[in-house]
LUMPARO-679032 format. One record per residue: residue number from 1; residue in one letter; chain; z, y, x of N, C-alpha, C in turn. Coordinates in steps of 0.001 Angstrom, whole numbers. Layout:
<nodes>
NODE, k, r, c, n_up, n_north, n_east, ca_up, ca_north, ca_east, c_up, c_north, c_east
NODE, NUM, A, A, Z, Y, X, Z, Y, X, Z, Y, X
...
</nodes>
This chain:
<nodes>
NODE, k, r, c, n_up, n_north, n_east, ca_up, ca_north, ca_east, c_up, c_north, c_east
NODE, 1, M, A, 11986, 8554, -46420, 13310, 7975, -46458, 13685, 7772, -47927
NODE, 2, V, A, 14228, 6636, -48203, 14586, 6268, -49571, 16053, 6589, -49787
NODE, 3, S, A, 16346, 7259, -50902, 17736, 7568, -51203, 18426, 6329, -51774
NODE, 4, F, A, 19732, 6386, -51822, 20498, 5244, -52321, 20217, 5002, -53799
NODE, 5, Q, A, 20011, 6057, -54575, 19722, 5912, -56017, 18397, 5195, -56214
NODE, 6, E, A, 17376, 5545, -55414, 16081, 4866, -55529, 16207, 3397, -55138
NODE, 7, F, A, 17016, 3126, -54125, 17210, 1744, -53666, 17883, 908, -54762
NODE, 8, K, A, 18898, 1504, -55426, 19612, 778, -56486, 18708, 457, -57664
NODE, 9, S, A, 17775, 1323, -57955, 16936, 1134, -59142, 15629, 387, -58844
NODE, 10, S, A, 15358, 19, -57580, 14098, -635, -57238, 14342, -2087, -56821
NODE, 11, P, A, 13962, -3055, -57662, 14134, -4465, -57285, 13279, -4846, -56068
NODE, 12, R, A, 12102, -4226, -55923, 11241, -4540, -54785, 11937, -4173, -53471
NODE, 13, L, A, 12541, -2968, -53373, 13254, -2558, -52162, 14463, -3448, -51899
NODE, 14, Q, A, 15135, -3857, -52960, 16284, -4748, -52789, 15841, -6103, -52239
NODE, 15, R, A, 14713, -6628, -52748, 14198, -7898, -52238, 13822, -7779, -50762
NODE, 16, R, A, 13139, -6699, -50382, 12750, -6502, -48987, 13981, -6426, -48086
NODE, 17, A, A, 14987, -5695, -48506, 16213, -5568, -47719, 16896, -6926, -47584
NODE, 18, F, A, 16868, -7727, -48653, 17477, -9057, -48616, 16763, -9950, -47593
NODE, 19, F, A, 15431, -9973, -47599, 14700, -10839, -46681, 14811, -10351, -45217
NODE, 20, I, A, 14848, -9053, -45016, 15037, -8522, -43661, 16409, -8922, -43132
NODE, 21, S, A, 17443, -8804, -43984, 18787, -9188, -43537, 18874, -10686, -43288
NODE, 22, L, A, 18158, -11508, -44071, 18116, -12950, -43817, 17461, -13232, -42462
NODE, 23, G, A, 16392, -12516, -42138, 15721, -12693, -40845, 16631, -12341, -39685
NODE, 24, V, A, 17375, -11242, -39811, 18305, -10838, -38762, 19413, -11878, -38611
NODE, 25, L, A, 19908, -12398, -39727, 20949, -13428, -39691, 20429, -14689, -39003
NODE, 26, A, A, 19209, -15114, -39342, 18625, -16314, -38736, 18442, -16119, -37227
NODE, 27, A, A, 17964, -14946, -36806, 17789, -14675, -35385, 19134, -14716, -34661
NODE, 28, G, A, 20189, -14198, -35270, 21526, -14242, -34674, 22040, -15664, -34536
NODE, 29, I, A, 21812, -16493, -35546, 22259, -17890, -35495, 21523, -18638, -34391
NODE, 30, V, A, 20215, -18435, -34280, 19433, -19087, -33225, 19921, -18633, -31853
NODE, 31, A, A, 20203, -17361, -31692, 20677, -16848, -30403, 22013, -17476, -30036
NODE, 32, I, A, 22908, -17627, -30974, 24211, -18249, -30704, 24037, -19714, -30327
NODE, 33, I, A, 23184, -20430, -31041, 22959, -21854, -30744, 22382, -22016, -29341
NODE, 34, V, A, 21408, -21193, -28985, 20771, -21309, -27674, 21750, -20985, -26548
NODE, 35, T, A, 22573, -19977, -26693, 23456, -19557, -25599, 24759, -20320, -25531
NODE, 36, V, A, 25292, -20780, -26661, 26616, -21407, -26661, 26536, -22920, -26838
NODE, 37, A, A, 25841, -23344, -27839, 25872, -24763, -28202, 25045, -25633, -27260
NODE, 38, L, A, 23895, -25181, -26800, 23057, -25989, -25920, 23579, -25906, -24487
NODE, 39, P, A, 23692, -27049, -23803, 24198, -27012, -22425, 23182, -26374, -21478
NODE, 40, S, A, 23681, -25668, -20480, 22818, -25030, -19484, 22366, -26059, -18460
NODE, 41, K, A, 21081, -26021, -18094, 20551, -26964, -17114, 20543, -26378, -15715
NODE, 42, S, A, 20840, -25110, -15577, 20858, -24502, -14247, 22287, -24502, -13714
NODE, 43, N, A, 22411, -24404, -12414, 23731, -24352, -11786, 24117, -22924, -11434
NODE, 44, A, A, 23536, -21978, -12117, 23769, -20575, -11780, 25241, -20204, -11925
NODE, 45, L, A, 25887, -20745, -12925, 27292, -20401, -13144, 28227, -21307, -12357
NODE, 46, D, A, 27713, -22410, -11825, 28559, -23364, -11116, 28628, -23106, -9619
NODE, 47, T, A, 27831, -22153, -9110, 27840, -21908, -7671, 29162, -21280, -7266
NODE, 48, P, A, 29727, -21740, -6143, 31016, -21186, -5723, 30870, -19764, -5181
NODE, 49, I, A, 31916, -19007, -5271, 31938, -17657, -4723, 32121, -17774, -3219
NODE, 50, S, A, 31408, -16980, -2472, 31446, -17047, -1017, 32812, -16632, -494
NODE, 51, T, A, 33247, -17298, 567, 34507, -16927, 1214, 34260, -16089, 2466
NODE, 52, V, A, 32969, -15873, 2803, 32608, -15075, 3974, 32702, -13601, 3594
NODE, 53, P, A, 33354, -12782, 4410, 33440, -11355, 4074, 32057, -10703, 4048
NODE, 54, A, A, 31895, -9727, 3188, 30625, -9020, 3058, 30350, -8208, 4323
NODE, 55, Q, A, 29063, -8075, 4648, 28682, -7249, 5783, 28670, -5792, 5340
NODE, 56, M, A, 29458, -4998, 5979, 29558, -3588, 5624, 28614, -2767, 6495
NODE, 57, V, A, 28050, -1718, 5916, 27171, -819, 6659, 28036, 11, 7602
NODE, 58, K, A, 27616, 49, 8858, 28362, 822, 9839, 27978, 2290, 9708
NODE, 59, N, A, 28976, 3132, 9644, 28698, 4565, 9615, 28249, 5000, 10998
NODE, 60, D, A, 27173, 5753, 11030, 26656, 6276, 12285, 27267, 7662, 12476
NODE, 61, P, A, 28152, 7830, 13463, 28811, 9125, 13618, 27850, 10214, 14085
NODE, 62, A, A, 28176, 11429, 13725, 27374, 12578, 14145, 27458, 12725, 15665
NODE, 63, A, A, 26392, 13262, 16234, 26342, 13459, 17684, 25499, 14684, 17983
NODE, 64, R, A, 25646, 15193, 19195, 24805, 16312, 19625, 23373, 15827, 19786
NODE, 65, V, A, 22437, 16743, 19676, 21033, 16399, 19867, 20820, 16000, 21321
NODE, 66, D, A, 20283, 14812, 21505, 19994, 14308, 22841, 18694, 14957, 23336
NODE, 67, P, A, 18709, 15612, 24504, 17477, 16227, 25015, 16344, 15222, 25194
NODE, 68, E, A, 16679, 13967, 25442, 15655, 12929, 25588, 14898, 12731, 24276
NODE, 69, S, A, 15594, 12853, 23133, 14921, 12701, 21840, 13911, 13825, 21616
NODE, 70, V, A, 14256, 15035, 22035, 13324, 16163, 21911, 12115, 15939, 22817
NODE, 71, S, A, 12365, 15427, 24011, 11272, 15158, 24957, 10313, 14109, 24402
NODE, 72, I, A, 10846, 13021, 23822, 9998, 11966, 23254, 9231, 12521, 22048
NODE, 73, A, A, 9893, 13302, 21208, 9232, 13861, 20023, 8095, 14807, 20436
NODE, 74, R, A, 8335, 15626, 21451, 7295, 16555, 21910, 6104, 15785, 22477
NODE, 75, K, A, 6378, 14762, 23262, 5291, 13953, 23835, 4508, 13258, 22719
NODE, 76, F, A, 5199, 12848, 21652, 4531, 12244, 20496, 3571, 13241, 19855
NODE, 77, L, A, 4000, 14495, 19708, 3128, 15528, 19137, 1900, 15736, 20022
NODE, 78, E, A, 2089, 15648, 21333, 992, 15886, 22277, 49, 14682, 22401
NODE, 79, T, A, 471, 13521, 21914, -361, 12318, 22061, -871, 11816, 20711
NODE, 80, A, A, -23, 11199, 19932, -458, 10544, 18687, -988, 11545, 17669
NODE, 81, V, A, -330, 12674, 17536, -718, 13639, 16503, -2071, 14274, 16816
NODE, 82, V, A, -2323, 14560, 18090, -3614, 15151, 18465, -4602, 14091, 18949
NODE, 83, R, A, -4231, 12810, 18833, -5084, 11662, 19152, -5514, 11626, 20623
NODE, 84, K, A, -4533, 11806, 21502, -4763, 11682, 22944, -3713, 10728, 23515
NODE, 85, N, A, -4102, 9918, 24489, -3200, 8981, 25166, -2433, 8123, 24147
NODE, 86, L, A, -3162, 7414, 23334, -2549, 6594, 22288, -1749, 5428, 22850
NODE, 87, D, A, -2037, 5006, 24091, -1252, 3933, 24710, 217, 4331, 24834
NODE, 88, W, A, 461, 5553, 25305, 1836, 6016, 25422, 2493, 6043, 24040
NODE, 89, A, A, 1775, 6527, 23057, 2337, 6647, 21710, 2715, 5282, 21142
NODE, 90, Y, A, 1878, 4269, 21361, 2173, 2931, 20824, 3503, 2411, 21357
NODE, 91, D, A, 3761, 2640, 22636, 4990, 2147, 23253, 6225, 2933, 22830
NODE, 92, N, A, 6050, 4106, 22251, 7187, 4959, 21897, 7292, 5232, 20403
NODE, 93, V, A, 6716, 4337, 19599, 6790, 4463, 18148, 7571, 3272, 17592
NODE, 94, H, A, 8497, 3558, 16709, 9341, 2532, 16083, 8509, 1709, 15108
NODE, 95, V, A, 8925, 486, 14881, 8204, -404, 13964, 8190, 164, 12535
NODE, 96, D, A, 9141, 1029, 12194, 9135, 1664, 10869, 7869, 2478, 10648
NODE, 97, L, A, 7315, 3014, 11720, 6116, 3842, 11606, 4831, 3049, 11850
NODE, 98, K, A, 4813, 2195, 12838, 3576, 1491, 13151, 3421, 170, 12411
NODE, 99, G, A, 4488, -341, 11829, 4395, -1595, 11091, 3997, -2737, 12008
NODE, 100, R, A, 3021, -3528, 11571, 2584, -4688, 12352, 1253, -4450, 13047
NODE, 101, M, A, 943, -3210, 13325, -322, -2901, 13991, -316, -3428, 15411
NODE, 102, S, A, -1431, -4004, 15817, -1577, -4446, 17200, -1983, -3244, 18056
NODE, 103, R, A, -1881, -3421, 19359, -2277, -2347, 20262, -3767, -2041, 20115
NODE, 104, Q, A, -4590, -3065, 19895, -6032, -2838, 19723, -6294, -1983, 18485
NODE, 105, Q, A, -5618, -2289, 17385, -5786, -1477, 16178, -5335, -40, 16443
NODE, 106, W, A, -4199, 101, 17113, -3646, 1424, 17404, -4594, 2222, 18291
NODE, 107, D, A, -5147, 1570, 19303, -6015, 2272, 20256, -7322, 2750, 19626
NODE, 108, R, A, -7722, 2157, 18501, -8928, 2632, 17808, -8701, 3996, 17152
NODE, 109, G, A, -7443, 4404, 17007, -7139, 5721, 16462, -6913, 5764, 14973
NODE, 110, D, A, -7088, 4640, 14286, -6832, 4587, 12841, -5373, 4201, 12656
NODE, 111, I, A, -4488, 5177, 12864, -3049, 4915, 12913, -2342, 5628, 11766
NODE, 112, P, A, -1133, 5180, 11421, -401, 5796, 10309, 324, 7085, 10705
NODE, 113, V, A, -355, 7912, 11469, 185, 9209, 11881, -816, 10260, 11444
NODE, 114, I, A, -341, 11262, 10745, -1228, 12307, 10253, -1770, 13108, 11440
NODE, 115, P, A, -3096, 13180, 11593, -3647, 13946, 12712, -3557, 15445, 12451
NODE, 116, F, A, -3323, 16201, 13505, -3242, 17649, 13376, -3584, 18266, 14728
NODE, 117, D, A, -4674, 19018, 14786, -5087, 19688, 16026, -4197, 20909, 16240
NODE, 118, A, A, -3055, 20677, 16861, -2069, 21754, 17027, -2252, 22440, 18370
NODE, 119, Q, A, -2236, 23765, 18324, -2324, 24516, 19575, -955, 24713, 20203
NODE, 120, N, A, 108, 24473, 19434, 1458, 24694, 19947, 2259, 23397, 20075
NODE, 121, A, A, 1611, 22261, 20231, 2328, 20982, 20313, 3305, 20951, 21485
NODE, 122, S, A, 2969, 21628, 22561, 3845, 21597, 23741, 4890, 22711, 23733
NODE, 123, T, A, 4836, 23627, 22755, 5777, 24747, 22757, 6557, 24910, 21459
NODE, 124, T, A, 6254, 24131, 20429, 6914, 24323, 19141, 8416, 24080, 19235
NODE, 125, A, A, 9154, 24760, 18387, 10617, 24604, 18355, 10985, 23392, 17502
NODE, 126, F, A, 12012, 22677, 17919, 12521, 21527, 17176, 13823, 21944, 16506
NODE, 127, I, A, 13785, 22052, 15177, 14956, 22468, 14412, 15632, 21208, 13887
NODE, 128, P, A, 16848, 20910, 14365, 17505, 19667, 13928, 17875, 19727, 12444
NODE, 129, Q, A, 17543, 18669, 11722, 17958, 18523, 10323, 19265, 17742, 10267
NODE, 130, F, A, 19366, 16709, 11105, 20622, 15990, 11318, 20523, 15274, 12657
NODE, 131, S, A, 21667, 14974, 13218, 21704, 14270, 14495, 22876, 13298, 14476
NODE, 132, L, A, 22547, 12022, 14588, 23544, 10960, 14631, 23390, 10209, 15950
NODE, 133, Q, A, 24297, 9273, 16219, 24201, 8520, 17463, 22916, 7714, 17550
NODE, 134, R, A, 22474, 7154, 16409, 21318, 6262, 16432, 20069, 6847, 15776
NODE, 135, E, A, 20163, 8037, 15224, 19016, 8611, 14521, 19100, 10128, 14561
NODE, 136, V, A, 17930, 10757, 14643, 17864, 12212, 14655, 16589, 12633, 13917
NODE, 137, E, A, 16653, 13765, 13241, 15469, 14281, 12548, 15320, 15766, 12838
NODE, 138, F, A, 14055, 16163, 13062, 13743, 17555, 13356, 12694, 18068, 12380
NODE, 139, E, A, 12673, 19378, 12232, 11577, 20041, 11535, 10806, 20829, 12582
NODE, 140, V, A, 9488, 20676, 12566, 8634, 21410, 13508, 7536, 22116, 12719
NODE, 141, T, A, 7074, 23223, 13255, 5951, 23944, 12662, 4789, 23880, 13636
NODE, 142, L, A, 3680, 23330, 13164, 2493, 23209, 14002, 1444, 24223, 13555
NODE, 143, V, A, 860, 24894, 14532, -173, 25898, 14284, -1516, 25274, 14662
NODE, 144, P, A, -2493, 25283, 13752, -3779, 24650, 14075, -4584, 25475, 15084
NODE, 145, K, A, -5373, 24755, 15868, -6293, 25432, 16786, -7386, 26102, 15970
NODE, 146, P, A, -8006, 27144, 16524, -9163, 27713, 15812, -10254, 26637, 15703
NODE, 147, N, A, -10892, 26559, 14573, -11932, 25554, 14304, -11410, 24123, 14453
NODE, 148, A, A, -10163, 23889, 14060, -9562, 22557, 14168, -10249, 21583, 13222
NODE, 149, V, A, -10412, 20355, 13684, -11068, 19320, 12890, -10084, 18712, 11895
NODE, 150, F, A, -8860, 18396, 12362, -7888, 17673, 11540, -6873, 18570, 10850
NODE, 151, A, A, -7089, 19858, 10804, -6088, 20742, 10214, -6779, 21851, 9438
NODE, 152, G, A, -6008, 22488, 8595, -6547, 23631, 7872, -6464, 24862, 8745
NODE, 153, K, A, -6285, 25993, 8114, -6218, 27244, 8868, -4798, 27788, 8952
NODE, 154, K, A, -3873, 27211, 8144, -2504, 27726, 8104, -1558, 26818, 8877
NODE, 155, P, A, -499, 27383, 9437, 531, 26546, 10062, 1161, 25621, 9022
NODE, 156, L, A, 1630, 24489, 9487, 2205, 23493, 8580, 3493, 22950, 9180
NODE, 157, R, A, 4512, 22804, 8325, 5793, 22250, 8776, 5772, 20734, 8625
NODE, 158, F, A, 6356, 20049, 9590, 6453, 18591, 9590, 7895, 18180, 9829
NODE, 159, Y, A, 8242, 17007, 9328, 9497, 16359, 9696, 9157, 15222, 10646
NODE, 160, I, A, 9917, 15126, 11722, 9760, 14035, 12677, 11148, 13450, 12931
NODE, 161, A, A, 11258, 12133, 12778, 12541, 11461, 12977, 12403, 10425, 14080
NODE, 162, L, A, 13495, 10223, 14805, 13533, 9228, 15871, 14744, 8326, 15662
NODE, 163, R, A, 14578, 7057, 15995, 15669, 6090, 15914, 15807, 5406, 17258
NODE, 164, R, A, 17002, 4912, 17515, 17250, 4172, 18754, 16614, 2785, 18657
NODE, 165, E, A, 16088, 2312, 19773, 15487, 986, 19825, 16564, -74, 19573
NODE, 166, H, A, 16254, -1028, 18721, 17154, -2125, 18346, 18467, -1626, 17744
NODE, 167, D, A, 18499, -394, 17271, 19669, 199, 16622, 20908, 181, 17518
NODE, 168, K, A, 20694, 287, 18820, 21811, 304, 19770, 22162, 1747, 20111
NODE, 169, K, A, 23430, 1975, 20437, 23870, 3331, 20760, 23164, 3892, 21992
NODE, 170, D, A, 22819, 3013, 22929, 22192, 3475, 24163, 20716, 3077, 24258
NODE, 171, G, A, 20122, 2634, 23145, 18704, 2273, 23150, 17838, 3513, 23341
NODE, 172, R, A, 16608, 3288, 23783, 15730, 4444, 23986, 15247, 4969, 22634
NODE, 173, W, A, 14899, 6245, 22585, 14458, 6882, 21355, 13016, 6486, 21043
NODE, 174, L, A, 12757, 6152, 19765, 11416, 5834, 19294, 11133, 6649, 18036
NODE, 175, V, A, 9919, 7144, 17889, 9550, 7939, 16720, 9421, 6998, 15513
NODE, 176, S, A, 10149, 7292, 14453, 10153, 6412, 13280, 9568, 7069, 12028
NODE, 177, Y, A, 9321, 8377, 12070, 8859, 9078, 10867, 8134, 10346, 11287
NODE, 178, F, A, 7010, 10612, 10635, 6292, 11860, 10858, 5501, 12170, 9599
NODE, 179, E, A, 5930, 13153, 8857, 5287, 13531, 7595, 5332, 15043, 7426
NODE, 180, P, A, 4346, 15594, 6717, 4367, 17044, 6467, 5414, 17410, 5424
NODE, 181, H, A, 5968, 18589, 5593, 6882, 19148, 4596, 6029, 20065, 3717
NODE, 182, W, A, 5373, 19446, 2752, 4426, 20179, 1924, 4741, 19919, 471
NODE, 183, K, A, 4705, 20960, -302, 4909, 20826, -1744, 3646, 21315, -2432
NODE, 184, P, A, 3122, 20532, -3361, 1910, 20991, -4036, 2188, 22261, -4827
NODE, 185, P, A, 1214, 23144, -4895, 1429, 24388, -5643, 1570, 24107, -7130
NODE, 186, V, A, 2423, 24866, -7762, 2620, 24735, -9202, 1621, 25644, -9895
NODE, 187, P, A, 773, 25093, -10756, -214, 25947, -11430, 486, 26919, -12389
NODE, 188, L, A, -73, 28104, -12442, 471, 29112, -13352, -26, 28836, -14769
NODE, 189, A, A, 843, 29058, -15723, 465, 28860, -17133, -399, 30028, -17587
NODE, 190, N, A, -1362, 29729, -18431, -2187, 30793, -18992, -1376, 31547, -20045
NODE, 191, A, A, -1283, 32840, -19881, -469, 33624, -20808, -1308, 34209, -21908
</nodes>
């Protein structure tokens, strides 16, 4: 860093500062000419403001857990997660989870659902995380079978969410989310 005394006594530093300030001034003048003096060729600023009211997001009121949602979620664990009866699973999975997969692709078993050979799929408890009229989410703990192919040796917690079909209050429940509740271990620092 150059002190003010060194700057005052150095013609070279004064010349450099002069040319840098000239460059900044020239860039500012060019920017003003481009934005103010030259006419705009786009109609971005000329478009009228809409008179149609904005679409507001509807609040989904809280609701009790629908027993039908628990039944669909349990059947999903017994089918798609353990890779049995995939036809039933395809018909009861929301587009948020299956995307644009065809039934043929789904039936091959290469689906966007994490496989887990659970021994307690038909008995696990569903702990509600939230419950709304059109959406519900549960936490479940799955215990792997001995010598499971698709699971480790420890129980694993999952989140499973369901949404109403076509976002209607009385639409049937469809599984829209299924992911493990897993956090990677934090490595210990070497002391």
